[in-house]
PASEBA-1860 file (N, C-alpha, C; in nm, 3 decimals):
! residues 292
1> XXXXXXXX> 2.768/-4.519/-1.096/2.777/-4.551/-0.929/2.893/-4.435/-0.909 ~ 2.990/-4.367/-0.950/3.054/-4.259/-0.915/2.998/-4.136/-0.834 ~ 2.899/-4.074/-0.943/2.809/-3.972/-0.887/2.724/-4.010/-0.727 ~ 2.693/-4.130/-0.725/2.610/-4.193/-0.642/2.683/-4.180/-0.464 ~ 2.811/-4.223/-0.516/2.903/-4.235/-0.395/2.989/-4.087/-0.377 ~ 2.979/-3.991/-0.503/2.992/-3.870/-0.439/2.886/-3.811/-0.372 ~ 2.787/-3.843/-0.388/2.674/-3.763/-0.307/2.655/-3.838/-0.194 ~ 2.658/-3.947/-0.139/2.657/-4.001/-0.020/2.776/-3.935/0.081
9> XXXXXXXX> 2.886/-3.928/0.018/3.021/-3.898/0.088/2.946/-3.747/0.139 ~ 2.912/-3.677/0.045/2.881/-3.520/0.109/2.754/-3.545/0.194 ~ 2.664/-3.630/0.166/2.568/-3.609/0.257/2.604/-3.629/0.388 ~ 2.713/-3.750/0.438/2.754/-3.773/0.513/2.865/-3.676/0.598 ~ 2.910/-3.609/0.495/3.009/-3.471/0.574/2.924/-3.397/0.598 ~ 2.792/-3.338/0.522/2.701/-3.224/0.605/2.665/-3.291/0.769 ~ 2.624/-3.440/0.723/2.556/-3.469/0.862/2.670/-3.477/1.002 ~ 2.785/-3.486/0.946/2.924/-3.507/1.022/2.895/-3.366/1.062
17> XXXXXXXX> 2.921/-3.258/1.026/2.951/-3.138/1.051/2.807/-3.096/1.141 ~ 2.707/-3.126/1.077/2.606/-3.096/1.200/2.624/-3.133/1.313 ~ 2.657/-3.259/1.329/2.631/-3.355/1.473/2.769/-3.286/1.548 ~ 2.850/-3.253/1.511/2.997/-3.190/1.546/2.929/-3.027/1.606 ~ 2.846/-2.986/1.530/2.807/-2.848/1.582/2.720/-2.861/1.689 ~ 2.649/-2.975/1.680/2.541/-3.000/1.824/2.648/-3.033/1.929 ~ 2.740/-3.101/1.926/2.802/-3.089/2.034/2.894/-3.012/2.096 ~ 2.919/-2.912/2.016/2.997/-2.800/2.055/2.849/-2.691/2.111
25> XXXXXXXX> 2.757/-2.702/2.029/2.652/-2.631/2.101/2.600/-2.692/2.248 ~ 2.628/-2.790/2.265/2.589/-2.832/2.428/2.686/-2.791/2.515 ~ 2.805/-2.754/2.484/2.877/-2.710/2.540/2.896/-2.567/2.579 ~ 2.819/-2.457/2.501/2.853/-2.344/2.484/2.954/-2.301/2.382 ~ 3.015/-2.359/2.302/3.123/-2.324/2.243/3.042/-2.296/2.122 ~ 2.972/-2.156/2.098/2.991/-2.079/2.028/3.006/-2.090/1.855 ~ 3.096/-2.023/1.912/3.232/-2.019/1.781/3.240/-2.155/1.698 ~ 3.255/-2.244/1.790/3.273/-2.403/1.721/3.176/-2.431/1.641
33> XXXXXXXX> 3.043/-2.421/1.741/2.951/-2.494/1.671/2.904/-2.410/1.547 ~ 2.897/-2.278/1.546/2.891/-2.192/1.402/2.971/-2.232/1.299 ~ 3.076/-2.275/1.312/3.170/-2.315/1.218/3.123/-2.411/1.167 ~ 3.118/-2.502/1.249/3.070/-2.654/1.188/2.921/-2.667/1.140 ~ 2.846/-2.571/1.218/2.732/-2.573/1.092/2.736/-2.479/0.954 ~ 2.815/-2.372/0.982/2.813/-2.323/0.871/2.933/-2.416/0.755 ~ 2.978/-2.498/0.811/3.043/-2.576/0.678/2.935/-2.712/0.657 ~ 2.867/-2.732/0.742/2.739/-2.838/0.680/2.681/-2.741/0.595
41> XXXXXXXX> 2.643/-2.615/0.613/2.548/-2.577/0.509/2.607/-2.539/0.372 ~ 2.730/-2.507/0.371/2.808/-2.512/0.244/2.795/-2.649/0.178 ~ 2.826/-2.767/0.254/2.818/-2.906/0.201/2.662/-2.905/0.104 ~ 2.569/-2.882/0.186/2.405/-2.944/0.067/2.355/-2.807/0.075 ~ 2.395/-2.703/0.123/2.300/-2.567/0.106/2.213/-2.551/0.196 ~ 2.196/-2.655/0.346/2.137/-2.625/0.422/2.015/-2.662/0.450 ~ 2.006/-2.757/0.552/1.820/-2.798/0.567/1.782/-2.706/0.673 ~ 1.617/-2.668/0.644/1.579/-2.602/0.737/1.597/-2.622/0.862
49> XXXXXXXX> 1.643/-2.763/0.926/1.622/-2.750/1.062/1.792/-2.713/1.103 ~ 1.884/-2.697/0.982/2.042/-2.644/1.031/2.050/-2.535/1.005 ~ 1.950/-2.461/0.920/1.960/-2.314/0.936/1.887/-2.266/1.060 ~ 1.799/-2.332/1.121/1.724/-2.269/1.259/1.864/-2.289/1.377 ~ 1.947/-2.374/1.346/2.070/-2.397/1.435/2.141/-2.280/1.412 ~ 2.183/-2.263/1.280/2.297/-2.121/1.273/2.217/-1.999/1.301 ~ 2.106/-1.989/1.314/2.047/-1.865/1.358/2.046/-1.822/1.472 ~ 2.022/-1.978/1.592/2.028/-1.939/1.733/2.153/-1.952/1.765
57> XXXXXXXX> 2.272/-2.018/1.667/2.409/-2.021/1.746/2.439/-1.876/1.721 ~ 2.439/-1.822/1.633/2.492/-1.693/1.534/2.411/-1.563/1.642 ~ 2.314/-1.608/1.710/2.248/-1.517/1.830/2.305/-1.539/1.941 ~ 2.361/-1.592/1.978/2.458/-1.677/2.119/2.564/-1.621/2.084 ~ 2.602/-1.620/1.960/2.746/-1.570/1.945/2.783/-1.411/1.880 ~ 2.657/-1.396/1.914/2.647/-1.217/1.919/2.708/-1.160/1.723 ~ 2.667/-1.262/1.644/2.662/-1.211/1.514/2.496/-1.214/1.419 ~ 2.452/-1.071/1.479/2.354/-1.083/1.465/2.304/-1.067/1.307
65> XXXXXXXX> 2.369/-1.021/1.216/2.362/-1.000/1.060/2.342/-1.135/1.025 ~ 2.412/-1.242/1.070/2.419/-1.356/1.031/2.286/-1.441/1.078 ~ 2.288/-1.438/1.211/2.175/-1.464/1.247/2.019/-1.456/1.190 ~ 2.013/-1.299/1.172/1.891/-1.247/1.063/1.886/-1.325/0.950 ~ 2.028/-1.329/0.887/1.977/-1.375/0.737/1.969/-1.516/0.727 ~ 2.014/-1.571/0.828/1.970/-1.744/0.881/1.816/-1.769/0.899 ~ 1.720/-1.668/0.967/1.612/-1.692/0.986/1.551/-1.670/0.855 ~ 1.584/-1.558/0.803/1.475/-1.493/0.668/1.492/-1.629/0.604
73> XXXXXXXX> 1.624/-1.659/0.552/1.621/-1.810/0.465/1.551/-1.878/0.532 ~ 1.558/-1.926/0.606/1.445/-2.050/0.707/1.327/-2.044/0.636 ~ 1.270/-1.887/0.673/1.106/-1.880/0.629/1.076/-1.912/0.512 ~ 1.197/-1.860/0.401/1.217/-1.880/0.258/1.184/-2.026/0.247 ~ 1.256/-2.113/0.278/1.297/-2.271/0.281/1.151/-2.351/0.314 ~ 1.102/-2.319/0.419/1.011/-2.388/0.514/0.916/-2.326/0.578 ~ 0.800/-2.247/0.474/0.669/-2.171/0.515/0.624/-2.279/0.667 ~ 0.630/-2.356/0.646/0.594/-2.425/0.806/0.645/-2.405/0.936
81> XXXXXXXX> 0.775/-2.327/0.894/0.832/-2.276/0.983/0.875/-2.126/1.027 ~ 0.749/-2.067/0.948/0.759/-1.882/0.939/0.758/-1.824/1.088 ~ 0.674/-1.912/1.195/0.671/-1.860/1.288/0.779/-1.882/1.386 ~ 0.840/-2.002/1.354/0.969/-1.970/1.444/1.069/-1.898/1.386 ~ 1.097/-1.851/1.297/1.172/-1.777/1.190/1.117/-1.645/1.260 ~ 1.018/-1.597/1.271/0.973/-1.466/1.319/1.030/-1.440/1.436 ~ 0.979/-1.556/1.520/1.030/-1.542/1.697/1.170/-1.541/1.679 ~ 1.225/-1.596/1.605/1.394/-1.581/1.608/1.468/-1.422/1.520
89> XXXXXXXX> 1.383/-1.386/1.445/1.401/-1.249/1.396/1.384/-1.145/1.525 ~ 1.288/-1.184/1.614/1.233/-1.095/1.664/1.338/-1.061/1.799 ~ 1.395/-1.176/1.822/1.514/-1.223/1.915/1.612/-1.128/1.840 ~ 1.635/-1.142/1.740/1.762/-1.088/1.673/1.747/-0.913/1.699 ~ 1.635/-0.878/1.671/1.594/-0.726/1.684/1.635/-0.679/1.794 ~ 1.568/-0.766/1.891/1.570/-0.695/2.026/1.731/-0.691/2.075 ~ 1.834/-0.819/2.047/1.968/-0.796/2.043/2.046/-0.715/1.979 ~ 2.036/-0.681/1.845/2.076/-0.613/1.780/2.060/-0.451/1.850
97> XXXXXXXX> 1.936/-0.422/1.869/1.913/-0.295/1.934/1.991/-0.270/2.068 ~ 2.020/-0.369/2.138/2.057/-0.340/2.248/2.182/-0.317/2.233 ~ 2.300/-0.390/2.138/2.410/-0.402/2.086/2.438/-0.271/2.000 ~ 2.358/-0.183/1.945/2.351/-0.094/1.870/2.380/-0.123/1.719 ~ 2.345/-0.244/1.686/2.385/-0.297/1.522/2.277/-0.257/1.497 ~ 2.282/-0.140/1.376/2.149/-0.099/1.336/2.165/-0.189/1.180 ~ 2.253/-0.258/1.124/2.244/-0.304/1.013/2.155/-0.405/1.019 ~ 2.221/-0.534/1.157/2.154/-0.618/1.183/2.018/-0.585/1.212
105> XXXXXXXX> 1.986/-0.468/1.277/1.841/-0.428/1.313/1.724/-0.385/1.188 ~ 1.783/-0.382/1.095/1.737/-0.350/0.980/1.701/-0.464/0.877 ~ 1.815/-0.544/0.913/1.801/-0.674/0.851/1.674/-0.770/0.917 ~ 1.679/-0.781/1.020/1.592/-0.822/1.130/1.423/-0.779/1.093 ~ 1.423/-0.662/1.111/1.295/-0.591/1.082/1.249/-0.614/0.941 ~ 1.368/-0.624/0.817/1.299/-0.640/0.707/1.252/-0.798/0.709 ~ 1.297/-0.858/0.771/1.281/-1.029/0.761/1.131/-1.049/0.828 ~ 1.099/-0.959/0.961/0.977/-0.985/1.002/0.879/-0.923/0.896
113> XXXXXXXX> 0.889/-0.818/0.835/0.806/-0.744/0.768/0.764/-0.879/0.636 ~ 0.842/-0.975/0.583/0.847/-1.056/0.511/0.776/-1.168/0.535 ~ 0.794/-1.226/0.668/0.730/-1.368/0.725/0.615/-1.325/0.805 ~ 0.625/-1.206/0.877/0.519/-1.202/0.964/0.446/-1.039/0.970 ~ 0.410/-1.038/0.813/0.381/-0.859/0.797/0.266/-0.827/0.924 ~ 0.209/-0.870/0.989/0.097/-0.823/1.075/0.149/-0.790/1.231 ~ 0.279/-0.856/1.231/0.326/-0.862/1.368/0.395/-0.742/1.376 ~ 0.341/-0.656/1.519/0.385/-0.551/1.550/0.518/-0.540/1.518
121> XXXXXXXX> 0.603/-0.385/1.496/0.743/-0.389/1.512/0.780/-0.302/1.652 ~ 0.686/-0.233/1.691/0.722/-0.167/1.792/0.821/-0.039/1.784 ~ 0.890/-0.034/1.892/1.000/0.073/1.834/1.139/0.047/1.792 ~ 1.143/-0.098/1.744/1.285/-0.128/1.691/1.280/-0.026/1.550 ~ 1.160/0.004/1.459/1.136/0.016/1.323/1.158/0.147/1.304 ~ 1.123/0.234/1.448/1.157/0.389/1.405/1.281/0.409/1.386 ~ 1.389/0.330/1.506/1.520/0.346/1.479/1.573/0.298/1.387 ~ 1.551/0.187/1.318/1.592/0.135/1.168/1.570/0.222/1.096
129> XXXXXXXX> 1.447/0.262/1.061/1.412/0.372/0.972/1.468/0.520/0.956 ~ 1.512/0.566/1.061/1.612/0.664/1.066/1.735/0.634/1.050 ~ 1.796/0.500/1.110/1.929/0.487/1.102/1.927/0.445/0.911 ~ 1.841/0.393/0.847/1.816/0.393/0.707/1.840/0.536/0.644 ~ 1.801/0.646/0.681/1.772/0.740/0.594/1.938/0.819/0.687 ~ 1.970/0.802/0.807/2.117/0.835/0.781/2.203/0.774/0.697 ~ 2.197/0.675/0.655/2.298/0.606/0.606/2.246/0.612/0.461 ~ 2.170/0.693/0.397/2.165/0.685/0.267/2.053/0.601/0.211
137> XXXXXXXX> 2.026/0.497/0.273/2.021/0.355/0.246/1.845/0.370/0.179 ~ 1.821/0.428/0.107/1.680/0.491/0.045/1.587/0.403/0.025 ~ 1.612/0.244/-0.032/1.548/0.133/-0.056/1.483/0.123/0.098 ~ 1.592/0.076/0.186/1.530/0.046/0.328/1.453/0.131/0.371 ~ 1.489/0.268/0.371/1.390/0.392/0.425/1.271/0.410/0.409 ~ 1.228/0.372/0.256/1.102/0.380/0.197/1.040/0.275/0.207 ~ 1.103/0.168/0.240/1.018/0.020/0.330/0.985/0.062/0.438 ~ 1.053/0.137/0.559/1.029/0.125/0.718/0.979/0.284/0.712
145> XXXXXXXX> 0.995/0.367/0.684/0.905/0.493/0.719/0.762/0.491/0.736 ~ 0.693/0.433/0.630/0.588/0.414/0.650/0.514/0.349/0.774 ~ 0.597/0.208/0.790/0.568/0.112/0.911/0.624/0.195/1.043 ~ 0.719/0.275/1.030/0.755/0.345/1.117/0.625/0.463/1.192 ~ 0.594/0.513/1.079/0.483/0.646/1.085/0.378/0.550/1.168 ~ 0.340/0.432/1.106/0.199/0.365/1.173/0.235/0.327/1.313 ~ 0.317/0.311/1.325/0.395/0.229/1.467/0.404/0.377/1.604 ~ 0.404/0.484/1.515/0.452/0.588/1.631/0.343/0.613/1.757
153> XXXXXXXX> 0.385/0.708/1.865/0.337/0.681/1.994/0.190/0.772/1.946 ~ 0.223/0.876/1.910/0.145/1.000/1.870/0.118/1.055/1.701 ~ 0.016/1.135/1.680/-0.025/1.176/1.557/0.094/1.276/1.493 ~ 0.143/1.359/1.608/0.238/1.448/1.565/0.400/1.415/1.518 ~ 0.434/1.256/1.595/0.577/1.242/1.561/0.501/1.085/1.440 ~ 0.385/1.097/1.383/0.350/1.003/1.311/0.356/1.115/1.192 ~ 0.323/1.171/1.184/0.353/1.336/1.080/0.469/1.348/1.047 ~ 0.617/1.374/1.150/0.711/1.418/1.162/0.788/1.272/1.064
161> XXXXXXXX> 0.782/1.151/1.087/0.801/1.070/1.015/0.793/1.044/0.884 ~ 0.651/1.062/0.824/0.586/1.101/0.705/0.660/1.203/0.647 ~ 0.722/1.322/0.686/0.787/1.422/0.607/0.914/1.342/0.580 ~ 0.960/1.274/0.682/1.102/1.204/0.655/1.121/1.144/0.518 ~ 0.994/1.068/0.518/0.926/0.990/0.420/0.886/1.044/0.301 ~ 0.851/1.169/0.279/0.839/1.237/0.203/1.012/1.260/0.129 ~ 1.032/1.350/0.192/1.210/1.372/0.149/1.244/1.287/0.099 ~ 1.235/1.178/0.161/1.338/1.043/0.082/1.280/1.005/-0.026
169> XXXXXXXX> 1.168/1.003/-0.065/1.078/1.013/-0.197/1.170/1.094/-0.296 ~ 1.160/1.210/-0.253/1.197/1.346/-0.337/1.359/1.291/-0.399 ~ 1.417/1.225/-0.289/1.569/1.188/-0.335/1.542/1.066/-0.470 ~ 1.450/1.019/-0.474/1.457/0.921/-0.548/1.405/0.927/-0.667 ~ 1.337/1.074/-0.669/1.263/1.139/-0.763/1.128/1.081/-0.781 ~ 1.061/1.034/-0.660/0.902/0.950/-0.687/0.829/1.056/-0.624 ~ 0.799/1.156/-0.717/0.744/1.270/-0.680/0.566/1.277/-0.664 ~ 0.533/1.167/-0.752/0.372/1.162/-0.736/0.354/1.115/-0.593
177> XXXXXXXX> 0.413/1.045/-0.547/0.389/0.973/-0.402/0.443/1.065/-0.274 ~ 0.559/1.161/-0.301/0.570/1.227/-0.225/0.492/1.375/-0.212 ~ 0.429/1.420/-0.306/0.299/1.527/-0.319/0.187/1.470/-0.238 ~ 0.157/1.351/-0.229/0.027/1.300/-0.153/0.123/1.281/-0.009 ~ 0.215/1.256/0.041/0.239/1.248/0.158/0.263/1.359/0.228 ~ 0.321/1.509/0.143/0.341/1.609/0.184/0.202/1.707/0.218 ~ 0.111/1.669/0.129/-0.033/1.704/0.117/-0.094/1.677/0.267 ~ -0.036/1.573/0.260/-0.148/1.495/0.392/-0.078/1.546/0.536
185> XXXXXXXX> 0.046/1.561/0.520/0.086/1.635/0.676/0.030/1.795/0.665 ~ 0.063/1.896/0.570/0.038/2.018/0.573/-0.140/2.014/0.603 ~ -0.217/1.938/0.537/-0.350/1.918/0.544/-0.423/1.877/0.717 ~ -0.332/1.747/0.761/-0.379/1.770/0.881/-0.382/1.859/1.019 ~ -0.217/1.928/0.987/-0.182/2.039/1.075/-0.162/1.978/1.221 ~ -0.134/1.850/1.206/-0.077/1.776/1.371/0.074/1.780/1.393 ~ 0.171/1.830/1.331/0.293/1.839/1.360/0.350/1.989/1.327 ~ 0.334/2.094/1.397/0.349/2.191/1.357/0.505/2.233/1.313
193> XXXXXXXX> 0.580/2.184/1.375/0.683/2.176/1.354/0.756/2.140/1.211 ~ 0.666/2.050/1.134/0.700/2.029/1.022/0.592/2.088/0.904 ~ 0.517/2.129/0.942/0.402/2.201/0.844/0.476/2.258/0.736 ~ 0.563/2.368/0.779/0.584/2.476/0.689/0.719/2.411/0.618 ~ 0.797/2.305/0.673/0.870/2.229/0.587/0.817/2.164/0.471 ~ 0.699/2.063/0.533/0.615/2.016/0.420/0.558/2.067/0.315 ~ 0.562/2.221/0.345/0.508/2.301/0.224/0.628/2.350/0.129 ~ 0.762/2.357/0.198/0.876/2.348/0.129/0.879/2.228/0.042
201> XXXXXXXX> 0.876/2.107/0.120/0.878/1.983/0.024/0.783/1.932/-0.073 ~ 0.663/2.031/-0.066/0.567/2.026/-0.197/0.638/2.120/-0.314 ~ 0.682/2.230/-0.294/0.767/2.307/-0.371/0.877/2.231/-0.422 ~ 0.945/2.182/-0.372/1.061/2.107/-0.420/1.034/1.994/-0.476 ~ 0.946/1.912/-0.447/0.859/1.819/-0.542/0.804/1.872/-0.630 ~ 0.781/1.966/-0.665/0.673/1.991/-0.750/0.789/2.058/-0.848 ~ 0.929/2.122/-0.826/1.031/2.148/-0.928/1.104/2.041/-0.970 ~ 1.091/1.932/-0.912/1.153/1.795/-0.950/1.070/1.711/-1.055
209> XXXXXXXX> 0.922/1.738/-1.016/0.843/1.648/-1.123/0.871/1.757/-1.278 ~ 0.861/1.897/-1.235/0.884/1.954/-1.376/0.995/1.943/-1.419 ~ 1.091/1.935/-1.378/1.239/1.875/-1.450/1.227/1.756/-1.534 ~ 1.147/1.666/-1.471/1.157/1.513/-1.512/1.068/1.529/-1.642 ~ 0.930/1.606/-1.597/0.886/1.621/-1.735/0.893/1.694/-1.844 ~ 1.004/1.827/-1.809/1.059/1.851/-1.951/1.149/1.753/-2.000 ~ 1.219/1.698/-1.934/1.318/1.591/-1.974/1.257/1.520/-2.042 ~ 1.162/1.462/-2.036/1.076/1.356/-2.114/1.020/1.424/-2.252
217> XXXXXXXX> 1.039/1.562/-2.224/0.945/1.595/-2.316/0.831/1.633/-2.316 ~ 0.791/1.711/-2.233/0.619/1.728/-2.222/0.625/1.851/-2.150 ~ 0.651/1.995/-2.202/0.695/2.109/-2.170/0.554/2.192/-2.089 ~ 0.420/2.113/-2.131/0.303/2.147/-2.131/0.286/2.133/-1.956 ~ 0.323/2.009/-1.913/0.277/1.919/-1.820/0.398/1.993/-1.722 ~ 0.520/2.004/-1.769/0.602/2.074/-1.685/0.567/2.194/-1.640 ~ 0.483/2.271/-1.720/0.494/2.437/-1.667/0.392/2.413/-1.556 ~ 0.277/2.352/-1.546/0.183/2.311/-1.441/0.275/2.297/-1.310
225> XXXXXXXX> 0.395/2.187/-1.323/0.459/2.180/-1.212/0.539/2.254/-1.147 ~ 0.602/2.370/-1.249/0.681/2.486/-1.216/0.590/2.615/-1.157 ~ 0.443/2.623/-1.209/0.408/2.700/-1.177/0.365/2.671/-0.989 ~ 0.368/2.547/-0.992/0.310/2.489/-0.824/0.439/2.529/-0.763 ~ 0.558/2.507/-0.806/0.653/2.513/-0.714/0.695/2.675/-0.671 ~ 0.602/2.756/-0.758/0.646/2.893/-0.695/0.508/2.960/-0.601 ~ 0.448/2.840/-0.567/0.352/2.877/-0.456/0.387/2.941/-0.332 ~ 0.315/3.001/-0.247/0.370/3.035/-0.135/0.423/2.938/-0.028
233> XXXXXXXX> 0.502/2.927/0.024/0.583/2.841/0.143/0.700/2.758/0.058 ~ 0.720/2.743/-0.072/0.828/2.732/-0.114/0.963/2.804/-0.115 ~ 1.056/2.757/-0.077/1.185/2.808/-0.068/1.239/2.908/-0.150 ~ 1.330/3.016/-0.122/1.366/3.082/-0.237/1.398/3.075/-0.357 ~ 1.503/2.933/-0.317/1.580/2.899/-0.459/1.519/2.809/-0.522 ~ 1.419/2.723/-0.449/1.312/2.669/-0.559/1.214/2.725/-0.639 ~ 1.185/2.860/-0.598/1.114/2.956/-0.686/1.201/2.955/-0.800 ~ 1.311/3.015/-0.785/1.418/3.070/-0.880/1.437/2.970/-0.974
241> XXXXXXXX> 1.440/2.813/-0.915/1.455/2.728/-0.987/1.375/2.687/-1.098 ~ 1.228/2.704/-1.037/1.079/2.720/-1.088/1.112/2.795/-1.248 ~ 1.158/2.918/-1.179/1.150/3.026/-1.314/1.231/2.993/-1.395 ~ 1.351/2.948/-1.387/1.435/2.870/-1.494/1.387/2.766/-1.565 ~ 1.310/2.647/-1.482/1.211/2.582/-1.558/1.161/2.640/-1.627 ~ 1.049/2.761/-1.611/0.940/2.766/-1.699/1.023/2.867/-1.801 ~ 1.149/2.914/-1.776/1.215/2.992/-1.890/1.232/2.870/-2.009 ~ 1.263/2.766/-1.979/1.292/2.641/-2.079/1.151/2.619/-2.145
249> XXXXXXXX> 1.086/2.603/-2.058/0.928/2.589/-2.130/0.896/2.659/-2.231 ~ 0.949/2.779/-2.221/0.878/2.892/-2.276/0.977/2.908/-2.429 ~ 1.132/2.846/-2.412/1.174/2.834/-2.477/1.128/2.723/-2.603 ~ 1.119/2.606/-2.535/1.069/2.504/-2.607/0.925/2.532/-2.696 ~ 0.871/2.623/-2.662/0.735/2.615/-2.714/0.743/2.746/-2.809 ~ 0.892/2.792/-2.802/0.921/2.884/-2.911/0.902/3.037/-2.908 ~ 0.893/3.069/-2.755/0.846/3.227/-2.725/0.982/3.260/-2.630 ~ 1.066/3.304/-2.726/1.190/3.345/-2.680/1.186/3.503/-2.585
257> XXXXXXXX> 1.125/3.612/-2.593/1.050/3.702/-2.472/1.022/3.660/-2.368 ~ 0.933/3.521/-2.350/0.912/3.472/-2.253/0.996/3.394/-2.147 ~ 1.046/3.312/-2.249/1.194/3.266/-2.215/1.275/3.353/-2.136 ~ 1.313/3.494/-2.185/1.386/3.569/-2.137/1.374/3.639/-2.001 ~ 1.225/3.658/-1.991/1.140/3.718/-1.880/1.148/3.611/-1.773 ~ 1.135/3.489/-1.811/1.165/3.400/-1.688/1.307/3.350/-1.614 ~ 1.382/3.391/-1.702/1.559/3.374/-1.670/1.570/3.513/-1.610 ~ 1.515/3.600/-1.626/1.555/3.700/-1.544/1.469/3.705/-1.392
265> XXXXXXXX> 1.387/3.653/-1.384/1.355/3.615/-1.262/1.415/3.539/-1.222 ~ 1.484/3.413/-1.234/1.546/3.318/-1.180/1.710/3.415/-1.150 ~ 1.736/3.496/-1.193/1.839/3.556/-1.135/1.815/3.642/-1.027 ~ 1.664/3.709/-0.996/1.654/3.779/-0.890/1.611/3.700/-0.769 ~ 1.718/3.798/-0.678/1.750/3.734/-0.538/1.847/3.665/-0.534 ~ 1.966/3.618/-0.631/2.026/3.541/-0.626/2.167/3.586/-0.560 ~ 2.258/3.537/-0.540/2.400/3.566/-0.550/2.495/3.553/-0.658 ~ 2.588/3.644/-0.689/2.676/3.620/-0.782/2.714/3.487/-0.791
273> XXXXXXXX> 2.731/3.408/-0.904/2.812/3.302/-0.889/2.737/3.171/-0.862 ~ 2.611/3.180/-0.763/2.529/3.060/-0.746/2.495/2.999/-0.856 ~ 2.447/2.877/-0.819/2.424/2.767/-0.961/2.329/2.825/-1.040 ~ 2.202/2.850/-0.965/2.068/2.895/-1.051/2.118/3.024/-1.123 ~ 2.184/3.135/-1.133/2.225/3.241/-1.121/2.329/3.215/-1.275 ~ 2.424/3.128/-1.253/2.520/3.090/-1.338/2.438/3.073/-1.467 ~ 2.358/2.925/-1.424/2.276/2.853/-1.546/2.184/2.948/-1.622 ~ 2.108/3.079/-1.562/2.050/3.184/-1.585/2.072/3.248/-1.653
281> XXXXXXXX> 2.195/3.286/-1.640/2.272/3.390/-1.732/2.329/3.330/-1.833 ~ 2.357/3.187/-1.817/2.398/3.133/-1.959/2.311/3.119/-2.054 ~ 2.185/3.077/-1.996/2.080/3.073/-2.110/2.045/3.223/-2.165 ~ 2.064/3.323/-2.084/2.053/3.452/-2.149/2.149/3.488/-2.239 ~ 2.266/3.432/-2.201/2.394/3.483/-2.319/2.359/3.390/-2.438 ~ 2.303/3.267/-2.409/2.300/3.214/-2.560/2.193/3.255/-2.685 ~ 2.077/3.350/-2.568/1.976/3.400/-2.687/2.022/3.551/-2.692 ~ 2.207/3.548/-2.688/2.233/3.711/-2.717/2.184/3.831/-2.611
289> XXXX> 2.109/3.830/-2.514/2.076/3.894/-2.437/2.157/3.910/-2.284 ~ 2.288/3.920/-2.330/2.341/3.873/-2.159/2.302/4.037/-2.120 ~ 2.303/4.022/-1.989/2.291/4.137/-1.877/2.456/4.165/-1.858 ~ 2.420/4.311/-1.845/2.568/4.393/-1.841/2.611/4.341/-1.655
END
C-alpha cells in the first residue's frame, strides 16, 4: 500500500502544480506559471500537455532556450503532436532572432530539422549556421551549413556558404567530404570571391588528409595527398607543409636522400624560426645533414 499511496500523492502534487500554473497563466503571470509547470514536470517527468504549456509559457516569459527544449521534448514524447511542436519551434525561432538569442535560435532550428525536416527554415538557418561557426560549435555548423546553402537566395551565396562548410569539415579533419565540397565550388565558378579560397581549401584539405594517412601508416596514400597539396592554388605554407610530409614519406620508404631533398624544399620560402622551418631543420639535423 505504501508505494501506491506515494504514487497517488505524487500524481496529485503534479496535478496541483499544473492547476496552479494554469491559473497564473490565465492572469499573465508568466514567471509564476512557468515555475509551477516546471515543478509539475519534475514531479512526474511531464506529460505532453504539460510540455506544451511549458513551451508556450517560456515563450511568453522570453526564455527561448527553455521554450525550444520543451517543444523538442514534446515532439519526442508524443509524435502525434509533432506539428504543434514544429509550430512552437517556428515561433521560438522568430522570437529568438528578434532578441538576437543565437543559442536559442540554433536550438529551435535543430528541433525543426528533427521534427519537421521538410519545413523550410528561411533566413533563420543562415544566421544560426554562421553563429555556430563564430562560436566554434563545429557539430552545429556541420548540421546547419548545408541547409543554409540550400536556402540561400542565389547561387553565389550558396557557394559562399558551402565554402564555409568545407572549412568547417577541414577543422574536424573530415577531408573526404571537404574535398568534394571545395571541388564543387571550384567547378561551378559561381562565386568568384571564394573560388580561389576554395582552391586553397583543397590544398589544405589534401595536406590534412596526407598527414592522417601517414599517421595511420599508409605512406603511399599519403604521398598522393601531399602531391595534390602542392598543386597550383595552394597557399605557400601548405605547399611547404606538403614537402615536409613528402620528406616523411620518403624516410618511411627508406629513401634518405629523397627525404633530405623534400625537407630542403620545405625550408625554401620560409622565415627563420617559423614552425615548418623548425621542423624541417630538426629532421635534417636528425639525419646528420644540418644546414649551415
